[in-house]
C-alpha positions in Angstrom: 17.3 9.8 4.7 18.2 7.0 2.3 18.4 3.7 3.8 19.9 0.5 2.6 23.1 -1.3 2.1 25.5 -1.0 -0.8 25.6 -3.5 -3.6 29.0 -4.5 -5.1 28.8 -1.6 -7.6 28.1 0.9 -4.8 24.5 1.6 -5.6 21.9 1.4 -2.8 19.1 -1.2 -2.4 16.1 -0.5 -0.2 16.3 -1.9 3.3 15.9 -1.0 6.9 18.7 -3.3 7.8 20.3 -2.0 10.9 18.2 1.1 11.4 16.3 1.3 14.7 13.7 3.7 16.2 14.9 5.3 19.4 13.2 7.4 22.1 9.7 7.0 23.5 7.9 8.8 20.6 9.4 7.1 17.5 7.6 4.3 15.6 9.6 1.5 14.0 11.8 2.5 11.1 10.2 1.3 7.8 11.1 1.2 4.2 9.1 3.9 2.4 8.4 5.0 -1.2 6.6 8.2 -0.2 9.7 10.4 -0.6 13.3 9.7 -1.5 16.4 11.9 -1.8 17.9 9.7 -4.4 16.3 6.7 -6.1 12.8 5.5 -5.1 13.1 4.4 -1.4 13.9 6.0 1.9 13.7 5.3 5.6 10.6 6.5 7.3 10.2 7.2 11.0 7.1 8.7 12.5 7.4 10.8 15.7 4.3 11.5 17.8 3.8 13.7 20.8 7.3 14.9 20.9 8.5 17.5 23.5 11.9 18.6 24.7 12.2 15.9 27.3 10.2 13.3 25.2 11.8 13.0 21.8 12.4 10.3 19.2 15.3 9.4 16.9 16.6 6.9 14.4 20.0 5.3 14.8 22.3 2.9 13.1 25.0 0.8 14.7 28.3 1.5 12.9 28.7 -1.0 10.0 31.8 -3.1 9.8 34.7 -1.0 8.6 33.4 2.3 10.0 36.0 3.6 12.5 36.7 6.8 14.3 37.3 9.6 11.9 35.0 8.1 9.2 32.4 10.4 7.6 28.8 9.3 7.4 26.4 11.5 5.4 22.6 11.5 5.7 19.8 13.7 4.3 16.7 14.4 6.4 13.2 15.6 5.2 11.2 17.3 7.9 7.7 17.9 6.5 5.7 20.9 7.5 3.1 20.5 10.2 
């Protein structure tokens, strides 16, 4: 999932601004260069010891200007193992 905030020209700059780890098994959201859908950076979140009742997530509070009916698109890489 790409993370960041848009520059004036609409391109993304690396940042974890606003992203949070949720659930009991998620480590803090960090800026990563290990893999990226587009560009060179992404948001990395490590989940450990997850089960159906004990899962983790990443979330972002709605940025200013995002209202009901808005579309937000994200890409997620789930590595094997």
